[in-house]
C-alpha atoms as a printed R data frame, in Angstrom:
    type eleno elety resid chain resno       x       y       z
1   ATOM     1    CA   MET     A     1  -2.509  17.647  -1.756
2   ATOM     2    CA   GLN     A     2  -5.733  17.428   0.206
3   ATOM     3    CA   ARG     A     3  -7.724  14.443   1.444
4   ATOM     4    CA   LEU     A     4 -11.461  14.870   0.892
5   ATOM     5    CA   ASN     A     5 -14.547  13.033   2.125
6   ATOM     6    CA   GLY     A     6 -16.358  11.504  -0.847
7   ATOM     7    CA   ASN     A     7 -19.492  10.746   1.172
8   ATOM     8    CA   ALA     A     8 -20.429  14.433   1.192
9   ATOM     9    CA   PRO     A     9 -20.132  17.369  -1.230
10  ATOM    10    CA   ILE     A    10 -16.490  18.350  -1.674
11  ATOM    11    CA   PRO     A    11 -15.229  21.982  -1.560
12  ATOM    12    CA   GLU     A    12 -16.057  24.138  -4.553
13  ATOM    13    CA   ALA     A    13 -12.382  24.553  -5.473
14  ATOM    14    CA   PHE     A    14 -12.182  20.848  -6.402
15  ATOM    15    CA   ARG     A    15 -15.468  20.553  -8.261
16  ATOM    16    CA   GLY     A    16 -15.496  20.279 -12.043
17  ATOM    17    CA   GLY     A    17 -12.428  18.060 -11.983
18  ATOM    18    CA   ILE     A    18 -11.411  14.748 -13.512
19  ATOM    19    CA   VAL     A    19 -11.509  11.754 -11.185
20  ATOM    20    CA   ALA     A    20  -9.526   8.535 -11.454
21  ATOM    21    CA   LEU     A    21 -11.880   5.960  -9.978
22  ATOM    22    CA   GLY     A    22 -10.792   2.667  -8.402
23  ATOM    23    CA   ASN     A    23  -9.488   1.045  -5.239
24  ATOM    24    CA   PHE     A    24  -5.839   1.843  -6.029
25  ATOM    25    CA   ASP     A    25  -4.438  -0.221  -3.166
26  ATOM    26    CA   GLY     A    26  -0.735  -0.268  -3.921
27  ATOM    27    CA   VAL     A    27  -0.794   2.530  -6.523
28  ATOM    28    CA   HIS     A    28   1.088   0.066  -8.735
29  ATOM    29    CA   ALA     A    29   2.106   0.442 -12.386
30  ATOM    30    CA   GLY     A    30  -1.396  -0.392 -13.635
31  ATOM    31    CA   HIS     A    31  -2.994   2.121 -11.283
32  ATOM    32    CA   GLN     A    32  -0.450   4.716 -12.309
33  ATOM    33    CA   ALA     A    33  -1.576   4.401 -15.950
34  ATOM    34    CA   VAL     A    34  -5.184   5.203 -14.974
35  ATOM    35    CA   ILE     A    35  -4.139   8.096 -12.743
36  ATOM    36    CA   GLY     A    36  -1.690   9.367 -15.358
37  ATOM    37    CA   ARG     A    37  -4.450   9.532 -17.966
38  ATOM    38    CA   ALA     A    38  -6.682  11.460 -15.549
39  ATOM    39    CA   LEU     A    39  -3.831  13.911 -14.991
40  ATOM    40    CA   GLU     A    40  -3.410  14.391 -18.751
41  ATOM    41    CA   ILE     A    41  -7.093  15.146 -19.297
42  ATOM    42    CA   ALA     A    42  -7.347  17.433 -16.279
43  ATOM    43    CA   ARG     A    43  -4.294  19.462 -17.277
44  ATOM    44    CA   ALA     A    44  -5.562  19.806 -20.836
45  ATOM    45    CA   ARG     A    45  -8.881  21.151 -19.518
46  ATOM    46    CA   GLY     A    46  -7.342  23.218 -16.741
47  ATOM    47    CA   VAL     A    47  -9.321  21.524 -13.970
48  ATOM    48    CA   PRO     A    48  -8.343  19.662 -10.777
49  ATOM    49    CA   THR     A    49  -7.237  16.032 -10.768
50  ATOM    50    CA   LEU     A    50  -8.918  13.837  -8.168
51  ATOM    51    CA   VAL     A    51  -8.236  10.233  -7.257
52  ATOM    52    CA   ALA     A    52 -11.088   8.376  -5.570
53  ATOM    53    CA   THR     A    53 -10.410   5.391  -3.348
54  ATOM    54    CA   PHE     A    54 -12.427   3.299  -0.908
55  ATOM    55    CA   ASP     A    55 -11.704   2.777   2.781
56  ATOM    56    CA   PRO     A    56 -12.283   0.318   4.243
57  ATOM    57    CA   HIS     A    57 -11.752  -1.758   1.121
58  ATOM    58    CA   PRO     A    58 -15.113  -3.208  -0.070
59  ATOM    59    CA   VAL     A    59 -13.765  -6.722   0.540
60  ATOM    60    CA   ARG     A    60 -13.492  -5.900   4.244
61  ATOM    61    CA   HIS     A    61 -17.192  -4.986   4.329
62  ATOM    62    CA   PHE     A    62 -18.420  -8.071   2.506
63  ATOM    63    CA   GLN     A    63 -15.849 -10.466   4.014
64  ATOM    64    CA   PRO     A    64 -15.047  -9.084   7.479
65  ATOM    65    CA   ASP     A    65 -13.096 -12.220   8.421
66  ATOM    66    CA   ALA     A    66 -10.792 -12.053   5.388
67  ATOM    67    CA   ALA     A    67  -7.079 -12.226   6.182
68  ATOM    68    CA   PRO     A    68  -5.183  -8.903   6.084
69  ATOM    69    CA   PHE     A    69  -4.411  -7.979   2.470
70  ATOM    70    CA   ARG     A    70  -3.720  -4.237   2.183
71  ATOM    71    CA   LEU     A    71  -0.607  -3.094   0.325
72  ATOM    72    CA   THR     A    72  -0.813   0.533   1.481
73  ATOM    73    CA   THR     A    73  -2.392   2.717   4.130
74  ATOM    74    CA   LEU     A    74  -4.339   5.839   3.214
75  ATOM    75    CA   ASP     A    75  -1.381   7.955   4.335
76  ATOM    76    CA   GLN     A    76   0.952   6.094   1.994
77  ATOM    77    CA   ARG     A    77  -1.494   6.358  -0.901
78  ATOM    78    CA   GLN     A    78  -1.819  10.077  -0.309
79  ATOM    79    CA   ARG     A    79   1.954  10.549  -0.446
80  ATOM    80    CA   TYR     A    80   2.323   8.499  -3.629
81  ATOM    81    CA   LEU     A    81  -0.503  10.429  -5.312
82  ATOM    82    CA   ALA     A    82   0.970  13.755  -4.251
83  ATOM    83    CA   GLU     A    83   4.268  12.748  -5.872
84  ATOM    84    CA   MET     A    84   2.372  12.139  -9.124
85  ATOM    85    CA   GLY     A    85   0.882  15.650  -9.035
86  ATOM    86    CA   VAL     A    86  -2.694  14.782  -8.005
87  ATOM    87    CA   ASP     A    87  -4.644  17.667  -6.421
88  ATOM    88    CA   ALA     A    88  -6.818  15.685  -4.007
89  ATOM    89    CA   MET     A    89  -7.491  12.151  -2.825
90  ATOM    90    CA   VAL     A    90 -11.199  11.549  -2.338
91  ATOM    91    CA   VAL     A    91 -11.966   8.807   0.182
92  ATOM    92    CA   PHE     A    92 -15.295   7.019  -0.029
93  ATOM    93    CA   SER     A    93 -16.065   5.455   3.342
94  ATOM    94    CA   PHE     A    94 -17.351   2.023   2.377
95  ATOM    95    CA   GLY     A    95 -20.048   0.641   4.636
96  ATOM    96    CA   ALA     A    96 -23.670  -0.432   4.525
97  ATOM    97    CA   GLU     A    97 -24.824   2.856   2.966
98  ATOM    98    CA   LEU     A    98 -22.442   2.822   0.026
99  ATOM    99    CA   ALA     A    99 -22.845  -0.933  -0.445
100 ATOM   100    CA   SER     A   100 -26.565  -0.378  -1.064
101 ATOM   101    CA   VAL     A   101 -26.145   2.448  -3.603
102 ATOM   102    CA   THR     A   102 -27.113   1.444  -7.140
103 ATOM   103    CA   ALA     A   103 -24.840   2.107 -10.096
104 ATOM   104    CA   ASP     A   104 -27.257   4.794 -11.355
105 ATOM   105    CA   ASP     A   105 -27.313   6.545  -7.996
106 ATOM   106    CA   PHE     A   106 -23.538   6.320  -7.576
107 ATOM   107    CA   VAL     A   107 -22.983   8.146 -10.868
108 ATOM   108    CA   THR     A   108 -25.706  10.754 -10.448
109 ATOM   109    CA   ARG     A   109 -25.637  11.474  -6.697
110 ATOM   110    CA   TRP     A   110 -22.064  10.625  -5.749
111 ATOM   111    CA   LEU     A   111 -19.888  11.381  -8.797
112 ATOM   112    CA   GLY     A   112 -22.085  14.096 -10.282
113 ATOM   113    CA   GLY     A   113 -23.405  15.389  -6.942
114 ATOM   114    CA   HIS     A   114 -20.863  14.977  -4.147
115 ATOM   115    CA   LEU     A   115 -17.803  15.324  -6.387
116 ATOM   116    CA   GLY     A   116 -19.283  17.405  -9.209
117 ATOM   117    CA   VAL     A   117 -16.845  15.869 -11.699
118 ATOM   118    CA   THR     A   118 -16.761  16.560 -15.420
119 ATOM   119    CA   GLY     A   119 -14.783  13.445 -16.303
120 ATOM   120    CA   VAL     A   120 -14.034   9.945 -15.037
121 ATOM   121    CA   VAL     A   121 -11.100   7.664 -15.868
122 ATOM   122    CA   THR     A   122 -11.064   4.080 -14.679
123 ATOM   123    CA   GLY     A   123  -9.728   0.656 -15.546
124 ATOM   124    CA   GLU     A   124 -11.534  -1.505 -18.091
125 ATOM   125    CA   ASP     A   125 -12.525  -4.076 -15.485
126 ATOM   126    CA   PHE     A   126 -13.753  -1.675 -12.778
127 ATOM   127    CA   THR     A   127 -17.226  -2.424 -11.404
128 ATOM   128    CA   PHE     A   128 -19.329  -0.393  -8.995
129 ATOM   129    CA   GLY     A   129 -22.752  -0.076  -7.427
130 ATOM   130    CA   LYS     A   130 -24.987  -2.536  -5.624
131 ATOM   131    CA   GLY     A   131 -24.372  -6.077  -6.824
132 ATOM   132    CA   ARG     A   132 -21.573  -4.739  -9.050
133 ATOM   133    CA   GLY     A   133 -24.266  -3.497 -11.386
134 ATOM   134    CA   GLY     A   134 -22.081  -0.830 -12.964
135 ATOM   135    CA   ASN     A   135 -19.181  -1.110 -15.420
136 ATOM   136    CA   ILE     A   136 -17.560   1.184 -17.963
137 ATOM   137    CA   SER     A   137 -20.498   0.839 -20.389
138 ATOM   138    CA   VAL     A   138 -22.979   1.823 -17.688
139 ATOM   139    CA   LEU     A   139 -20.683   4.635 -16.604
140 ATOM   140    CA   ARG     A   140 -20.518   6.024 -20.143
141 ATOM   141    CA   ALA     A   141 -24.267   5.825 -20.649
142 ATOM   142    CA   LEU     A   142 -25.111   7.525 -17.366
143 ATOM   143    CA   GLY     A   143 -22.249   9.994 -17.557
144 ATOM   144    CA   THR     A   144 -23.117  11.248 -21.027
145 ATOM   145    CA   ALA     A   145 -26.539  12.364 -19.830
146 ATOM   146    CA   LEU     A   146 -24.849  14.353 -17.058
147 ATOM   147    CA   GLY     A   147 -22.126  15.873 -19.215
148 ATOM   148    CA   ILE     A   148 -19.457  13.650 -17.645
149 ATOM   149    CA   SER     A   149 -16.856  12.222 -20.016
150 ATOM   150    CA   CYS     A   150 -15.801   8.640 -19.327
151 ATOM   151    CA   GLU     A   151 -12.659   6.826 -20.389
152 ATOM   152    CA   ALA     A   152 -11.334   3.339 -19.653
153 ATOM   153    CA   VAL     A   153  -7.633   2.516 -19.580
154 ATOM   154    CA   GLY     A   154  -6.546  -0.981 -20.544
155 ATOM   155    CA   PRO     A   155  -4.322  -3.123 -18.341
156 ATOM   156    CA   VAL     A   156  -0.590  -2.565 -18.137
157 ATOM   157    CA   CYS     A   157   1.053  -5.887 -18.950
158 ATOM   158    CA   ASP     A   158   4.436  -7.541 -18.716
159 ATOM   159    CA   ALA     A   159   5.590 -10.929 -19.944
160 ATOM   160    CA   ASN     A   160   3.445 -12.661 -17.305
161 ATOM   161    CA   GLY     A   161   0.207 -10.791 -17.948
162 ATOM   162    CA   ALA     A   162  -1.650  -7.848 -16.482
163 ATOM   163    CA   ILE     A   163  -0.079  -6.064 -13.516
164 ATOM   164    CA   SER     A   164  -2.464  -6.319 -10.577
165 ATOM   165    CA   SER     A   165  -2.633  -6.085  -6.803
166 ATOM   166    CA   SER     A   166  -3.295  -9.838  -6.730
167 ATOM   167    CA   ARG     A   167   0.000 -10.583  -8.491
168 ATOM   168    CA   ILE     A   168   1.855  -8.341  -6.071
169 ATOM   169    CA   ARG     A   169   0.286 -10.067  -3.086
170 ATOM   170    CA   GLU     A   170   1.182 -13.476  -4.503
171 ATOM   171    CA   ALA     A   171   4.779 -12.362  -5.032
172 ATOM   172    CA   LEU     A   172   5.103 -11.089  -1.467
173 ATOM   173    CA   GLN     A   173   3.553 -14.241  -0.034
174 ATOM   174    CA   ALA     A   174   6.220 -16.190  -1.943
175 ATOM   175    CA   GLY     A   175   9.016 -13.945  -0.632
176 ATOM   176    CA   ASP     A   176   9.629 -12.510  -4.111
177 ATOM   177    CA   CYS     A   177  10.411  -8.902  -3.211
178 ATOM   178    CA   GLU     A   178  12.009  -8.194  -6.569
179 ATOM   179    CA   THR     A   179   8.832  -8.934  -8.533
180 ATOM   180    CA   ALA     A   180   6.707  -6.962  -6.064
181 ATOM   181    CA   THR     A   181   9.092  -4.003  -6.361
182 ATOM   182    CA   ARG     A   182   8.973  -4.101 -10.152
183 ATOM   183    CA   LEU     A   183   5.172  -4.217 -10.295
184 ATOM   184    CA   LEU     A   184   4.728  -1.547  -7.619
185 ATOM   185    CA   THR     A   185   7.579   0.578  -9.091
186 ATOM   186    CA   ARG     A   186   8.944   0.810  -5.516
187 ATOM   187    CA   PRO     A   187   9.493  -1.664  -2.661
188 ATOM   188    CA   PHE     A   188   6.544  -2.891  -0.626
189 ATOM   189    CA   ALA     A   189   6.676  -0.870   2.587
190 ATOM   190    CA   VAL     A   190   5.050  -1.193   5.991
191 ATOM   191    CA   GLU     A   191   4.493   1.972   8.000
192 ATOM   192    CA   GLY     A   192   3.690   2.176  11.693
193 ATOM   193    CA   PRO     A   193   4.716   3.423  15.121
194 ATOM   194    CA   VAL     A   194   7.490   1.701  17.057
195 ATOM   195    CA   MET     A   195   6.092  -0.175  20.032
196 ATOM   196    CA   HIS     A   196   7.662  -1.444  23.230
197 ATOM   197    CA   GLY     A   197   8.353  -5.155  22.942
198 ATOM   198    CA   ASP     A   198   9.993  -7.911  24.947
199 ATOM   199    CA   LYS     A   199  13.466  -6.463  24.228
200 ATOM   200    CA   ASN     A   200  14.738  -9.877  23.148
201 ATOM   201    CA   GLY     A   201  16.714  -8.303  20.304
202 ATOM   202    CA   ARG     A   202  18.526  -5.994  22.678
203 ATOM   203    CA   LYS     A   203  19.409  -8.914  24.951
204 ATOM   204    CA   LEU     A   204  20.843 -10.761  21.948
205 ATOM   205    CA   GLY     A   205  22.922  -7.770  20.872
206 ATOM   206    CA   PHE     A   206  20.677  -6.832  17.936
207 ATOM   207    CA   PRO     A   207  18.112  -4.257  19.135
208 ATOM   208    CA   THR     A   208  14.970  -4.039  17.016
209 ATOM   209    CA   ALA     A   209  12.136  -1.588  16.399
210 ATOM   210    CA   ASN     A   210   8.861  -3.491  16.870
211 ATOM   211    CA   ILE     A   211   6.036  -2.631  14.468
212 ATOM   212    CA   ASP     A   212   2.519  -4.111  14.343
213 ATOM   213    CA   MET     A   213   1.540  -5.283  10.832
214 ATOM   214    CA   GLY     A   214  -2.060  -4.123  11.318
215 ATOM   215    CA   SER     A   215  -4.141  -4.547   8.147
216 ATOM   216    CA   TYR     A   216  -1.128  -5.043   5.846
217 ATOM   217    CA   LEU     A   217  -0.736  -8.196   3.809
218 ATOM   218    CA   ARG     A   218   1.629 -10.607   5.539
219 ATOM   219    CA   PRO     A   219   4.645 -11.352   3.332
220 ATOM   220    CA   LEU     A   220   6.244 -14.778   3.613
221 ATOM   221    CA   TYR     A   221   7.417 -15.138   7.199
222 ATOM   222    CA   GLY     A   222  11.179 -14.931   7.495
223 ATOM   223    CA   ILE     A   223  14.218 -12.680   7.416
224 ATOM   224    CA   TYR     A   224  14.578  -9.797   4.957
225 ATOM   225    CA   ALA     A   225  17.107  -7.198   3.919
226 ATOM   226    CA   VAL     A   226  15.260  -3.927   4.510
227 ATOM   227    CA   ARG     A   227  15.569  -0.179   4.364
228 ATOM   228    CA   GLY     A   228  13.908   2.079   6.892
229 ATOM   229    CA   LEU     A   229  12.634   5.616   6.423
230 ATOM   230    CA   LEU     A   230  12.828   7.405   9.763
231 ATOM   231    CA   HIS     A   231  10.407  10.039  11.048
232 ATOM   232    CA   ASP     A   232  12.897  12.794  10.191
233 ATOM   233    CA   GLY     A   233  13.497  11.672   6.597
234 ATOM   234    CA   ARG     A   234  16.741   9.767   7.136
235 ATOM   235    CA   ARG     A   235  17.163   6.355   5.536
236 ATOM   236    CA   VAL     A   236  18.798   3.458   7.353
237 ATOM   237    CA   ASP     A   237  19.691  -0.068   6.279
238 ATOM   238    CA   GLY     A   238  19.018  -3.244   8.176
239 ATOM   239    CA   ALA     A   239  17.653  -6.760   8.441
240 ATOM   240    CA   ALA     A   240  14.175  -7.605   9.695
241 ATOM   241    CA   ASN     A   241  12.208 -10.549  10.940
242 ATOM   242    CA   ILE     A   242   8.514 -10.827  10.125
243 ATOM   243    CA   GLY     A   243   6.750 -13.714  11.792
244 ATOM   244    CA   ILE     A   244   5.912 -15.284  15.127
245 ATOM   245    CA   ARG     A   245   9.459 -15.653  16.538
246 ATOM   246    CA   PRO     A   246   9.359 -19.445  17.065
247 ATOM   247    CA   SER     A   247  12.456 -19.401  19.286
248 ATOM   248    CA   PHE     A   248  10.554 -17.435  21.932
249 ATOM   249    CA   ASP     A   249   7.509 -18.284  24.015
250 ATOM   250    CA   PRO     A   250   4.735 -17.378  23.565
251 ATOM   251    CA   PRO     A   251   4.763 -16.932  19.775
252 ATOM   252    CA   LYS     A   252   3.768 -13.391  18.808
253 ATOM   253    CA   GLU     A   253   3.484 -11.948  15.310
254 ATOM   254    CA   ILE     A   254   5.583  -8.817  14.822
255 ATOM   255    CA   LEU     A   255   7.778  -6.995  12.325
256 ATOM   256    CA   GLU     A   256  11.207  -6.478  13.915
257 ATOM   257    CA   PRO     A   257  13.744  -4.466  11.913
258 ATOM   258    CA   HIS     A   258  17.295  -4.164  13.221
259 ATOM   259    CA   PHE     A   259  19.169  -1.180  11.775
260 ATOM   260    CA   PHE     A   260  22.918  -1.408  11.292
261 ATOM   261    CA   ASP     A   261  25.145   0.867  13.395
262 ATOM   262    CA   PHE     A   262  22.100   2.662  14.821
263 ATOM   263    CA   LYS     A   263  21.543   3.307  18.540
264 ATOM   264    CA   GLU     A   264  18.873   6.010  18.766
265 ATOM   265    CA   ASP     A   265  15.586   5.698  20.674
266 ATOM   266    CA   LEU     A   266  12.710   5.201  18.223
267 ATOM   267    CA   TYR     A   267   9.856   4.367  20.613
268 ATOM   268    CA   GLY     A   268   6.650   6.108  19.551
269 ATOM   269    CA   LYS     A   269   8.170   7.290  16.274
270 ATOM   270    CA   THR     A   270   6.577   6.289  12.957
271 ATOM   271    CA   LEU     A   271   8.804   4.293  10.598
272 ATOM   272    CA   GLU     A   272   8.377   2.961   7.084
273 ATOM   273    CA   ILE     A   273  10.111  -0.359   6.385
274 ATOM   274    CA   GLU     A   274  10.864  -1.314   2.764
275 ATOM   275    CA   PHE     A   275  11.180  -5.019   1.971
276 ATOM   276    CA   VAL     A   276  14.177  -5.328  -0.389
277 ATOM   277    CA   HIS     A   277  15.120  -9.033  -0.454
278 ATOM   278    CA   PHE     A   278  14.022 -12.261   1.232
279 ATOM   279    CA   LEU     A   279  16.962 -13.957   2.951
280 ATOM   280    CA   ARG     A   280  15.559 -17.101   4.583
281 ATOM   281    CA   PRO     A   281  12.439 -18.577   6.204
282 ATOM   282    CA   GLU     A   282  11.755 -18.262   9.910
283 ATOM   283    CA   LYS     A   283  13.302 -21.052  11.988
284 ATOM   284    CA   LYS     A   284  13.320 -22.273  15.569
285 ATOM   285    CA   PHE     A   285  16.826 -22.607  17.057
286 ATOM   286    CA   ASP     A   286  17.974 -25.067  19.706
287 ATOM   287    CA   SER     A   287  19.890 -22.448  21.662
288 ATOM   288    CA   LEU     A   288  20.264 -18.692  21.923
289 ATOM   289    CA   ASP     A   289  23.909 -18.996  20.864
290 ATOM   290    CA   ASP     A   290  22.808 -20.639  17.616
291 ATOM   291    CA   LEU     A   291  20.240 -17.885  17.107
292 ATOM   292    CA   ILE     A   292  22.799 -15.127  17.724
293 ATOM   293    CA   GLU     A   293  25.218 -16.681  15.226
294 ATOM   294    CA   GLN     A   294  22.474 -16.899  12.601
295 ATOM   295    CA   ILE     A   295  21.354 -13.305  13.165
296 ATOM   296    CA   ALA     A   296  24.942 -12.173  12.624
297 ATOM   297    CA   ARG     A   297  25.070 -14.112   9.348
298 ATOM   298    CA   ASP     A   298  21.711 -12.638   8.312
299 ATOM   299    CA   CYS     A   299  22.967  -9.118   8.953
300 ATOM   300    CA   GLU     A   300  26.105  -9.705   6.898
301 ATOM   301    CA   ALA     A   301  24.019 -11.122   4.053
302 ATOM   302    CA   ALA     A   302  21.687  -8.115   4.221
303 ATOM   303    CA   ARG     A   303  24.655  -5.746   4.116
304 ATOM   304    CA   VAL     A   304  25.833  -7.391   0.892
305 ATOM   305    CA   ILE     A   305  22.363  -7.220  -0.679
306 ATOM   306    CA   LEU     A   306  22.025  -3.558   0.264
307 ATOM   307    CA   GLY     A   307  25.464  -2.715  -1.070
308 ATOM   308    CA   ILE     A   308  27.131  -2.115   2.282
309 ATOM   309    CA   CYS     A   309  30.592  -3.427   2.988
310 ATOM   310    CA   PRO     A   310  30.469  -6.100   5.733
311 ATOM   311    CA   SER     A   311  31.537  -4.804   9.116
312 ATOM   312    CA   GLY     A   312  35.272  -4.878   9.547
313 ATOM   313    CA   ASP     A   313  36.029  -4.597   5.801
């Protein structure tokens, strides 16, 4: 699957396609319904399936000081979309230019011009254009004149209402990995390169791979049972701390996974860490011995959660 620039005309091979239009941060169950419908229409017509997304997220443009909130990187989104069978991910670079584009201009010059689409599928509540002047009714009216079909997909709901990125963020901020996993249809995962750290974990007997959280949403600080996807495709199990490490000075926010029975050098390698289960909140310990004992208990608890026999059994 290719990644295309939506701010300029896309290659001819992808023109005439059906585009799923939205932010799609998370590519959760609700997003998958919109994308799935675009795939159905495109396959029936024998044309490419495109998924359009915005980066940076429009919120980052209008609220530059907003706390980190992303559920996925572009690389992760691209992989998830490829697994669904999408032909191309079209990335609209959102800045001052796009923020000033009217709804009329976005449909005619961007969707009809840059992308050359013949159909659009979006969620019922999607808005676009300067001042959020466009919605599905506007999209249909403008699209019809250009020969672009338009379809809105209703929300995917569970017993607690519509599945949304906001609900997933709330679940993660409460340490509820299980709900986030169910709504996403996979665990929330943080991807990034392993950095050199203070090597405190190694000194304590539990070496960790330090990863910067970047623009990702911060889950509830604490200890988690996790799974790691290594650069070479292997999966490893472990326990991770996400937080400011209150037992060490100075406090420094970091994601620190420790992988069980693993001794390889990972510096500079890119890892993906899946959050499986929240074990406990972050805590400051009176002594390093107390901390070491608690880490050992955390690792045993994570082994049980992940279905691994405790060491020595």
